[in-house]
FIBAPA-317315 format. One line per field, with one value per residue: residue number from 1; residue in three letters; x, y, z of N, C-alpha, C, O in turn. Coordinates in pm, 1 decimal. Example, Ala and Ser with C-alpha at 12.3 -4.5 7.8 and 13.67 -1.06 7.14 Angstrom:
BEGIN
seq (1,2)
type (ALA,SER)
n.px (1319.0,1285.0)
n.py (-569.0,-225.0)
n.pz (780.0,708.0)
ca.px (1230.0,1367.0)
ca.py (-450.0,-106.0)
ca.pz (780.0,714.0)
c.px (1320.0,1290.0)
c.py (-330.0,3.0)
c.pz (780.0,787.0)
o.px (1423.6,1340.9)
o.py (-331.9,113.8)
o.pz (846.5,803.9)
***
This chain:
BEGIN
seq (1,2,3,4,5,6,7,8,9,10,11,12,13,14,15,16,17,18,19,20,21,22,23,24,25,26,27,28,29,30,31,32,33,34,35,36,37,38,39,40,41,42,43,44,45,46,47,48,49,50,51,52,53,54,55,56,57,58,59,60,61,62,63,64,65,66,67,68,69,70,71,72,73,74,75,76,77,78,79,80,81,82,83,84,85,86,87,88,89,90,91,92,93,94,95,96,97,98,99,100,101,102,103,104,105,106,107,108)
type (UNK,UNK,UNK,UNK,UNK,UNK,UNK,UNK,UNK,UNK,UNK,UNK,UNK,UNK,UNK,UNK,UNK,UNK,UNK,UNK,UNK,UNK,UNK,UNK,UNK,UNK,UNK,UNK,UNK,UNK,UNK,UNK,UNK,UNK,UNK,UNK,UNK,UNK,UNK,UNK,UNK,UNK,UNK,UNK,UNK,UNK,UNK,UNK,UNK,UNK,UNK,UNK,UNK,UNK,UNK,UNK,UNK,UNK,UNK,UNK,UNK,UNK,UNK,UNK,UNK,UNK,UNK,UNK,UNK,UNK,UNK,UNK,UNK,UNK,UNK,UNK,UNK,UNK,UNK,UNK,UNK,UNK,UNK,UNK,UNK,UNK,UNK,UNK,UNK,UNK,UNK,UNK,UNK,UNK,UNK,UNK,UNK,UNK,UNK,UNK,UNK,UNK,UNK,UNK,UNK,UNK,UNK,UNK)
n.px (6353.0,6313.4,6375.1,6649.2,6744.1,6685.6,6860.1,7117.4,7018.2,6925.7,7166.7,7302.8,7141.7,7197.2,7467.2,7440.0,7295.1,7487.6,7674.1,7528.0,7484.2,7740.7,7773.4,7595.4,7327.0,7045.9,6764.5,6798.0,6930.5,6729.1,6542.5,6699.9,6712.3,6449.6,6348.8,6404.6,6208.5,5988.7,6002.6,5876.8,5612.2,5571.7,5488.2,5513.1,5565.0,5684.4,5920.0,6046.4,6075.1,6252.5,6469.7,6527.1,6605.3,6832.4,6996.4,7029.7,7169.0,7405.2,7505.1,7547.8,7755.7,7953.5,7980.4,8078.4,8317.0,8455.8,8484.4,8643.8,8875.8,8959.0,9008.0,9214.6,9412.2,9467.7,9578.1,9803.0,9805.0,9774.2,9528.3,9429.6,9348.4,9115.3,8962.9,8931.5,8786.8,8549.1,8458.1,8403.7,8192.1,8002.4,7966.7,7865.2,7624.5,7490.5,7473.6,7303.4,7064.7,7025.7,6992.5,6737.2,6594.0,6559.2,6326.1,5993.6,5898.7,5678.7,5393.4,5376.1)
n.py (5795.4,5568.1,5361.8,5394.5,5337.4,5071.1,4943.4,4854.3,4637.9,4466.3,4411.4,4282.0,4057.4,3933.6,3870.4,3686.4,3489.0,3401.6,3299.0,3085.3,2938.5,2853.0,2674.8,2486.4,2497.4,2518.8,2580.0,2785.7,2970.2,3049.8,3159.5,3369.3,3532.3,3603.3,3725.6,4013.2,4121.2,4158.3,4415.6,4565.4,4569.8,4768.5,4755.3,4776.0,4546.1,4385.6,4519.6,4499.0,4221.5,4176.3,4316.6,4152.8,3917.3,4011.8,4067.7,3808.0,3710.7,3861.3,3751.9,3493.3,3543.8,3614.1,3371.5,3217.3,3352.3,3294.7,3016.8,2999.1,3132.2,2959.1,2723.8,2810.0,2889.3,2643.9,2514.0,2657.1,2873.9,3209.4,3423.3,3674.0,3843.5,3718.7,3746.2,4023.9,4076.7,3915.8,4006.0,4269.7,4231.5,4126.9,4350.9,4532.4,4406.1,4417.0,4695.3,4744.4,4648.7,4834.7,5066.9,5042.5,5099.6,5370.5,5511.1,5405.8,5228.3,5354.2,5261.6,5327.2)
n.pz (-4209.0,-4053.0,-4227.1,-4264.5,-4008.2,-4002.5,-4170.6,-4056.2,-3902.8,-4101.1,-4236.0,-4030.0,-4009.3,-4253.6,-4213.2,-4003.1,-4135.9,-4319.6,-4140.7,-4025.0,-4256.9,-4320.9,-4115.0,-4191.8,-4122.4,-4239.6,-4178.4,-3987.0,-4140.5,-4317.2,-4134.7,-4036.0,-4258.5,-4291.0,-4054.3,-4035.8,-4195.2,-4040.9,-3949.1,-4136.9,-4070.0,-3886.1,-3628.2,-3273.2,-3118.8,-3309.5,-3367.3,-3118.3,-3105.0,-3317.4,-3214.8,-2992.7,-3121.7,-3249.7,-3029.1,-2931.7,-3151.7,-3134.1,-2898.9,-2991.9,-3170.8,-2986.0,-2852.5,-3060.8,-3102.8,-2863.4,-2895.8,-3127.2,-3045.1,-2840.3,-2991.3,-3164.1,-2984.1,-2863.6,-3079.9,-3109.8,-3275.1,-3414.9,-3277.2,-3254.3,-3470.5,-3563.2,-3331.4,-3316.0,-3551.3,-3528.6,-3282.9,-3351.5,-3527.0,-3350.2,-3185.5,-3374.6,-3435.8,-3189.2,-3169.3,-3382.1,-3279.3,-3075.2,-3225.1,-3318.7,-3097.9,-3040.4,-3127.8,-3167.1,-3461.6,-3704.8,-3883.6,-4219.8)
ca.px (6446.1,6296.0,6447.0,6791.8,6770.9,6665.4,6968.3,7209.6,6951.6,6925.2,7304.6,7330.5,7070.3,7274.5,7586.7,7399.1,7259.5,7614.0,7730.8,7454.0,7505.6,7871.4,7754.9,7502.5,7198.2,6958.0,6646.8,6838.6,6961.3,6600.6,6490.4,6782.7,6678.6,6308.6,6307.9,6401.2,6085.2,5893.2,6009.6,5784.6,5479.0,5564.1,5432.6,5611.8,5602.9,5773.6,6050.1,6106.1,6114.2,6374.8,6576.2,6561.8,6680.1,6964.9,7073.6,7068.7,7271.5,7529.8,7554.0,7600.0,7886.9,8047.3,8005.0,8165.9,8446.9,8521.7,8519.4,8755.9,8995.4,9001.8,9064.6,9341.8,9511.6,9504.9,9661.6,9921.7,9793.9,9734.3,9383.6,9390.6,9274.3,8980.3,8893.2,8894.7,8683.2,8423.0,8415.5,8344.2,8061.7,7913.6,7937.0,7778.0,7492.8,7428.7,7442.2,7185.4,6949.3,7009.6,6943.4,6591.8,6535.6,6544.5,6187.1,5920.8,5864.4,5537.0,5352.0,5353.2)
ca.py (5766.1,5429.8,5275.6,5406.0,5265.1,4927.8,4888.7,4769.2,4513.6,4380.5,4366.2,4183.0,3935.0,3870.2,3811.0,3566.4,3387.7,3346.4,3219.9,2960.1,2863.6,2788.5,2563.9,2390.7,2505.5,2584.5,2645.5,2911.0,3063.4,3103.1,3246.9,3489.9,3617.5,3644.3,3804.3,4160.0,4161.6,4199.7,4561.8,4625.7,4582.0,4892.8,4728.4,4781.7,4409.8,4333.3,4583.9,4438.4,4084.9,4187.4,4352.8,4034.4,3826.9,4071.3,4046.4,3666.6,3697.0,3914.1,3649.9,3383.1,3586.8,3605.1,3228.2,3176.0,3413.0,3215.4,2885.7,3015.0,3164.7,2834.2,2634.5,2862.5,2882.2,2503.2,2477.4,2742.0,2970.9,3344.7,3435.4,3814.0,3899.5,3660.8,3805.4,4161.8,4073.3,3862.2,4100.2,4385.0,4188.7,4118.5,4488.4,4588.4,4344.1,4477.4,4834.8,4741.2,4635.5,4963.7,5168.0,5026.5,5138.2,5513.9,5552.6,5297.3,5244.5,5375.7,5209.9,5436.9)
ca.pz (-4101.1,-4009.3,-4320.2,-4236.8,-3883.1,-4025.7,-4253.5,-3978.7,-3865.0,-4220.4,-4257.3,-3925.2,-4047.0,-4361.2,-4153.1,-3929.9,-4234.8,-4370.4,-4030.8,-4015.7,-4380.6,-4306.6,-4021.9,-4250.7,-4052.4,-4336.0,-4118.7,-3923.2,-4250.0,-4364.2,-4029.4,-4031.7,-4372.8,-4284.0,-3937.4,-4051.7,-4263.9,-3937.6,-3934.9,-4233.8,-4011.2,-3811.8,-3495.0,-3165.7,-3081.0,-3413.0,-3346.3,-2999.2,-3139.7,-3398.4,-3121.5,-2914.4,-3209.5,-3270.1,-2906.6,-2935.4,-3255.6,-3078.0,-2806.2,-3074.5,-3219.1,-2873.5,-2831.4,-3170.0,-3074.7,-2759.2,-2951.9,-3220.8,-2966.3,-2775.5,-3093.6,-3214.4,-2876.5,-2848.5,-3193.7,-3109.6,-3384.6,-3378.2,-3264.7,-3232.3,-3585.5,-3558.8,-3217.6,-3350.9,-3654.1,-3476.0,-3179.7,-3420.5,-3578.8,-3234.1,-3146.6,-3478.3,-3420.3,-3070.7,-3203.8,-3469.1,-3189.7,-3007.1,-3320.2,-3329.6,-2968.9,-3023.3,-3143.2,-3232.7,-3602.7,-3732.1,-4012.6,-4314.8)
c.px (6434.9,6372.6,6595.5,6827.8,6756.4,6780.9,7068.3,7146.9,6950.3,7065.5,7344.1,7262.8,7144.1,7400.8,7551.6,7361.6,7385.5,7679.9,7661.5,7469.4,7638.1,7862.3,7657.7,7365.2,7097.3,6832.1,6681.3,6879.7,6832.0,6541.0,6569.0,6748.1,6536.4,6280.7,6313.4,6275.7,5975.6,5891.6,5914.4,5644.5,5461.6,5509.1,5544.1,5658.2,5700.6,5914.2,6119.9,6151.2,6243.3,6492.7,6621.3,6643.8,6820.5,7053.6,7119.4,7177.8,7406.0,7590.4,7611.0,7738.2,7990.9,8079.5,8100.9,8307.5,8522.6,8567.1,8640.9,8884.8,9047.9,9069.2,9201.4,9450.1,9559.0,9597.3,9789.5,9921.8,9754.7,9581.4,9336.6,9310.5,9130.6,8899.9,8847.5,8779.0,8549.6,8369.9,8349.9,8206.5,7960.4,7872.4,7842.5,7635.6,7419.2,7389.5,7319.2,7058.2,6921.6,6954.0,6792.5,6519.0,6494.5,6400.5,6112.7,5892.5,5715.5,5507.2,5316.3,5252.6)
c.py (5621.7,5334.2,5277.5,5329.0,5114.6,4863.8,4806.2,4636.5,4415.8,4326.8,4260.6,4050.4,3860.7,3803.8,3684.0,3454.3,3321.5,3256.5,3083.7,2875.3,2788.3,2667.1,2458.3,2388.8,2583.1,2646.2,2778.7,3015.8,3130.1,3198.0,3377.8,3586.2,3672.5,3741.5,3956.0,4209.9,4201.1,4351.8,4632.7,4643.4,4713.7,4875.6,4726.9,4641.9,4350.0,4391.1,4520.7,4294.5,4085.4,4225.3,4231.8,3936.2,3880.9,4055.3,3900.6,3642.2,3749.4,3814.8,3529.0,3419.2,3577.1,3459.5,3175.3,3228.9,3330.5,3079.7,2896.3,3046.6,3039.4,2740.2,2681.8,2861.3,2738.9,2457.6,2560.6,2844.6,3108.1,3355.7,3580.0,3872.5,3847.7,3722.8,3947.4,4161.9,4027.8,3950.3,4223.5,4351.0,4178.7,4258.0,4555.4,4535.1,4401.0,4622.7,4842.1,4729.0,4767.3,5071.4,5159.6,5075.8,5285.6,5563.9,5439.0,5329.4,5268.2,5324.6,5327.3,5397.2)
c.pz (-4054.5,-4098.3,-4291.2,-4109.9,-3900.5,-4102.9,-4171.7,-3934.2,-3982.8,-4250.5,-4153.9,-3956.1,-4157.8,-4306.7,-4075.9,-4026.7,-4291.2,-4265.0,-4020.8,-4141.6,-4374.0,-4214.5,-4075.8,-4185.5,-4136.5,-4274.3,-4051.3,-4026.6,-4295.9,-4261.4,-4021.1,-4144.3,-4363.9,-4169.4,-3956.8,-4124.1,-4165.3,-3920.1,-4030.6,-4176.5,-3936.9,-3671.2,-3390.7,-3126.1,-3181.5,-3397.4,-3226.8,-3025.3,-3222.4,-3308.2,-3040.1,-2997.4,-3233.8,-3146.2,-2898.6,-3039.2,-3204.9,-2978.9,-2880.4,-3129.9,-3107.8,-2840.5,-2937.3,-3149.2,-2971.4,-2813.8,-3044.2,-3145.8,-2898.3,-2874.3,-3138.1,-3107.3,-2857.0,-2961.0,-3200.5,-3221.4,-3330.7,-3378.2,-3259.6,-3348.0,-3587.1,-3445.6,-3249.5,-3450.9,-3596.6,-3363.5,-3239.6,-3475.6,-3464.0,-3188.4,-3245.4,-3463.8,-3299.8,-3097.1,-3293.7,-3386.0,-3118.2,-3099.6,-3337.7,-3204.2,-2965.3,-3034.7,-3212.1,-3379.4,-3615.5,-3870.9,-4102.7,-4419.1)
o.px (6535.4,6429.2,6660.7,6931.3,6810.1,6796.8,7102.2,7215.4,6971.5,7081.0,7410.6,7319.5,7152.4,7437.1,7624.8,7393.0,7389.6,7734.6,7727.2,7467.8,7646.7,7933.9,7639.1,7294.6,7067.3,6794.6,6603.2,6865.4,6826.3,6493.7,6510.8,6754.2,6506.1,6197.6,6230.7,6241.2,5880.4,5790.0,5876.2,5566.1,5350.2,5485.8,5655.4,5777.1,5789.2,6014.0,6239.4,6254.1,6332.5,6602.6,6741.1,6741.0,6916.8,7173.8,7233.9,7268.6,7509.6,7712.0,7709.9,7827.2,8104.3,8192.9,8192.6,8405.5,8640.4,8676.4,8730.3,8990.9,9168.7,9174.6,9294.4,9566.7,9678.0,9684.3,9874.4,10027.2,9708.7,9514.2,9216.2,9213.5,9036.4,8780.8,8736.5,8684.2,8448.0,8248.7,8252.4,8115.0,7844.9,7755.8,7750.5,7538.6,7299.8,7284.2,7239.7,6956.4,6805.9,6877.0,6727.7,6397.0,6402.0,6358.8,6164.8,5865.7,5635.9,5586.1,5237.3,5220.8)
o.py (5559.5,5236.1,5173.1,5262.5,5038.2,4741.8,4695.8,4534.3,4295.9,4210.1,4162.3,3943.8,3737.9,3694.1,3585.2,3337.8,3199.7,3151.1,2980.2,2752.5,2673.2,2568.7,2353.5,2288.2,2699.0,2756.5,2873.6,3135.8,3252.1,3305.8,3484.5,3707.9,3776.4,3831.1,4024.8,4327.7,4269.8,4409.1,4747.3,4723.0,4764.8,4974.8,4681.8,4620.6,4273.1,4320.5,4491.8,4251.1,4003.8,4172.0,4211.2,3878.8,3804.3,4031.8,3872.9,3562.1,3688.0,3795.9,3469.6,3334.4,3536.2,3427.5,3098.8,3158.9,3300.0,3033.3,2811.9,2993.7,3015.3,2683.5,2601.9,2835.1,2715.2,2373.0,2537.6,2896.6,3121.5,3304.1,3605.9,3944.7,3923.6,3749.3,3986.3,4239.0,4095.1,3967.2,4275.6,4433.3,4218.2,4280.8,4626.7,4609.6,4430.0,4667.8,4935.5,4790.6,4806.6,5157.2,5259.7,5091.6,5320.9,5650.6,5381.2,5444.1,5207.6,5342.1,5414.5,5476.8)
o.pz (-4020.1,-4050.2,-4293.2,-4105.1,-3820.3,-4100.1,-4214.2,-3928.6,-3964.6,-4286.3,-4186.5,-3932.0,-4155.4,-4349.1,-4082.3,-4002.2,-4308.6,-4297.5,-4009.5,-4133.5,-4416.7,-4233.0,-4014.0,-4192.9,-4107.8,-4314.2,-4057.6,-4003.2,-4311.6,-4297.2,-4001.5,-4126.8,-4422.6,-4184.4,-3896.9,-4114.7,-4202.3,-3880.7,-4007.2,-4228.2,-3925.8,-3602.2,-3417.7,-3102.4,-3144.3,-3412.3,-3232.9,-2973.4,-3199.3,-3323.7,-3021.0,-2948.3,-3237.9,-3158.9,-2863.1,-3016.7,-3230.3,-2975.4,-2837.4,-3135.1,-3132.6,-2804.8,-2907.4,-3175.0,-2990.2,-2781.3,-3039.5,-3179.2,-2898.1,-2845.2,-3148.7,-3136.9,-2836.1,-2940.3,-3286.6,-3258.4,-3217.4,-3467.5,-3260.6,-3324.7,-3609.6,-3461.9,-3213.5,-3436.3,-3614.6,-3350.5,-3185.4,-3470.7,-3480.0,-3156.1,-3205.4,-3477.8,-3307.2,-3052.2,-3282.8,-3417.4,-3102.9,-3056.4,-3368.2,-3204.9,-2892.2,-2957.9,-3307.5,-3415.2,-3543.7,-3963.8,-4066.4,-4507.5)
***
């Protein structure tokens, strides 16, 4: 069960890595790919740290959403599809953090 609950966190990390890669922020790409490995320790502090990073990632998605909406509105372009997509990614990322909350991981 712990593995199944970790899958959304890993997918969220991949999405954040792609986001940072597009921005050219290689150190953040590497960190995004490494932080889910903390879940392998089975320690409560590691799970909480991953949750905190996922919450920060969800906030980053919301910041990105606001920036894209502002840019598209200023250019007179449609922004609703981008808002739905990025909003969904932010919601998925926050849900991934919540999925880790239900029960602490135990080291097997």
